[in-house]
C-alpha positions as CSV (number, residue, x, y, z in Angstrom):
1,M,-106.4,-17.3,-53.2
2,V,-105.5,-20.8,-52.1
3,F,-101.8,-21.1,-51.5
4,R,-100.2,-24.6,-51.6
5,K,-97.1,-25.2,-49.5
6,I,-94.3,-26.9,-51.5
7,S,-91.3,-28.6,-50.0
8,V,-88.8,-25.9,-51.2
9,L,-87.1,-23.7,-48.7
10,A,-86.8,-20.1,-49.7
11,K,-83.2,-20.3,-48.4
12,I,-82.1,-22.3,-51.5
13,F,-82.5,-19.1,-53.5
14,D,-79.6,-17.7,-51.6
15,E,-77.4,-19.9,-53.8
16,R,-79.4,-19.9,-57.1
17,D,-82.0,-17.6,-58.8
18,H,-84.4,-20.2,-60.2
19,A,-85.7,-23.8,-59.8
20,V,-88.4,-26.0,-61.5
21,V,-90.7,-27.8,-59.1
22,M,-93.7,-30.1,-59.6
23,V,-97.0,-28.7,-58.1
24,N,-100.1,-30.8,-58.7
25,N,-98.2,-32.7,-61.4
26,V,-97.5,-29.5,-63.3
27,P,-93.9,-28.2,-63.7
28,V,-93.6,-24.7,-62.3
29,L,-90.6,-22.4,-62.8
30,I,-89.9,-20.3,-59.7
31,V,-87.5,-17.3,-60.0
32,K,-86.2,-14.9,-57.4
33,Y,-85.7,-11.6,-59.1
34,N,-84.8,-8.4,-57.4
35,G,-85.6,-10.0,-54.0
36,K,-89.1,-11.1,-55.0
37,F,-90.4,-14.5,-56.0
38,Y,-92.2,-15.2,-59.3
39,A,-93.7,-18.4,-60.7
40,M,-95.2,-19.5,-64.0
41,D,-95.9,-22.7,-65.9
42,A,-92.7,-24.2,-67.0
43,R,-93.9,-26.0,-70.1
44,C,-93.2,-24.3,-73.4
45,P,-96.4,-23.8,-75.4
46,H,-94.6,-24.6,-78.6
47,M,-95.5,-28.2,-78.9
48,G,-95.6,-28.5,-75.1
49,C,-92.4,-30.5,-75.0
50,G,-89.8,-28.2,-73.5
51,V,-89.4,-27.5,-69.8
52,L,-88.3,-24.0,-69.2
53,S,-85.3,-24.6,-67.0
54,E,-82.8,-22.0,-68.2
55,V,-83.1,-18.3,-67.1
56,Q,-81.4,-15.4,-68.7
57,D,-81.1,-11.8,-67.3
58,G,-82.7,-12.9,-64.1
59,H,-86.3,-13.2,-65.4
60,I,-86.3,-14.5,-69.0
61,A,-87.0,-18.3,-69.2
62,V,-85.7,-20.1,-72.3
63,C,-87.0,-23.3,-73.9
64,P,-84.1,-25.7,-74.3
65,L,-85.5,-27.2,-77.5
66,H,-86.4,-24.3,-79.8
67,K,-85.2,-21.2,-77.8
68,A,-88.6,-19.5,-77.3
69,K,-88.2,-16.9,-74.5
70,F,-90.8,-15.9,-71.8
71,D,-90.8,-13.2,-69.3
72,V,-91.4,-14.7,-65.9
73,L,-92.7,-11.4,-64.6
74,T,-95.6,-11.3,-67.1
75,G,-95.8,-14.7,-68.7
76,D,-95.4,-13.0,-72.1
77,M,-93.5,-14.6,-74.9
78,V,-90.6,-12.2,-75.7
79,S,-89.0,-14.2,-78.5
80,P,-90.7,-16.9,-80.6
81,P,-89.4,-20.4,-81.1
82,I,-86.7,-20.9,-83.7
83,V,-88.0,-23.3,-86.3
84,M,-87.6,-23.8,-90.0
85,P,-88.3,-20.4,-91.5
86,E,-90.6,-21.8,-94.2
87,R,-92.9,-23.4,-91.6
88,Q,-95.6,-21.8,-89.5
89,C,-94.9,-22.3,-85.8
90,E,-97.4,-24.7,-84.1
91,F,-98.5,-24.3,-80.6
92,N,-99.8,-26.9,-78.2
93,R,-103.7,-26.5,-78.0
94,E,-103.7,-26.7,-74.2
95,L,-100.9,-24.1,-73.7
96,H,-100.5,-20.7,-75.3
97,P,-98.8,-17.5,-74.5
98,P,-98.9,-15.7,-72.1
99,L,-98.0,-18.5,-69.8
100,K,-100.0,-18.8,-66.5
101,R,-98.3,-17.0,-63.6
102,Y,-98.8,-17.8,-59.9
103,D,-98.3,-15.7,-56.8
104,V,-95.6,-16.9,-54.5
105,R,-95.0,-16.2,-50.8
106,V,-92.8,-17.5,-48.0
107,S,-94.4,-19.2,-45.1
108,P,-93.4,-18.5,-41.5
109,E,-91.4,-21.8,-41.6
110,G,-89.4,-20.5,-44.6
111,L,-91.1,-22.8,-47.2
112,L,-92.4,-21.4,-50.5
113,E,-96.2,-21.4,-51.0
114,I,-97.7,-21.1,-54.5
115,D,-101.3,-19.9,-55.3
116,I,-102.1,-22.7,-57.8
């Protein structure tokens, strides 16, 4: 494992339960759920256009464009995108469920570190 320190203090999660950060030019969703940190790719694999910035029930990330839902604990898609019923849903060729997850830890200085 190679953890990369990011400029996000773990302390900000005292006031919020999630944040989207850029790590190596990749949007990553970080969630604090039941006292533990989780991270996964924040781009929706449906067309690759939505950034998963909304979180429901503490660990379900929602695409703002077509409402696909992903479990941050596993990366699994728990609800498909809502598109026209007569059309097959297309997925971005580079991205596909389950979304990539990353281990997160807190450094001695209180900064988050992600294994990316």
